[in-house]
N, C-alpha and C positions, 0 to 999 in steps of 0.2 A: 504494500500500500504506500502510495506517495504521501508526503507530508502536505498539509494544507493549512494555510494561514489566511483568515478572513481579511480582506482589504476593502477599504472604502474607496469607491471610484470617484473621479472628479465630479461627475454630475450629482453625486449624493453628498459631497463634502460640505461642511459648514464651518464657520469661524476660522480658527487658526489653520486647520487642514485645508480649507478652501483657499486661504491666502497663500499657503505654501504651494499648492497645486498651481495657482495662478502664476507664481514666480517661475514655474517650469512650463508654462503654457500648456498645462494639463498633459504633458508628455514625460511623466516620471517613470523611471525604471522600477520594475517590481521589487528589486533589492531595497529600494527606498519606500515603496508603497506598503511594505509589511509593517511600517511604523504608523500607518494611517489610523489605527485605533487609539494611538497615543501620539498626537501631533507634537507634543513637547519633546518626546524622544526623537522624533524626526528632526526637529529644529536643532536639538543638541548634536545629533549625528552629523548634520550639515555643517554646523559650526566647528565640530571636531575635525571634519574632513578639510575645511578651509585652513585650519591651523596646521594640520599635518602636511598638506600639499602646497600651501601658499605662505605659511608663516616663516619667520626668520629661522634659518637652519644652516648648519655647515654643509648640508647636502644640497646640490643644485636641484631645481625643479625637474630637470631631465632625469637625474639620478633617482629621485623619488618616484617618478612615473615608471621608470625602468624596474625598480624594485617591486612596485605594485603589479606590473605586468607579469614579471617572473613568478611572483607568489600566486597570482590568479591562475596562471598557466599550470603551475605545479599542483594546484588544488582543483584543476579541471573546471574552473569557473569562467564562464564566458563574459562576465562583467569585467 
């Protein structure tokens, strides 16, 4: 049996979740939509991502993206 996580779709979203969908033009990847029942967790996830990928670091942006790509590939994750 495959895992299933309920997600709120853009047309059903209200409040903060609607605002977050709007920021993505309602084209959010499922890896993010799994937070839709808890929009504050999505907001925290997005802020964490910004810090990791765009924040001050001894690693270049290219190196960080390369690490993320290699890890995703090793995990067989298409995201």
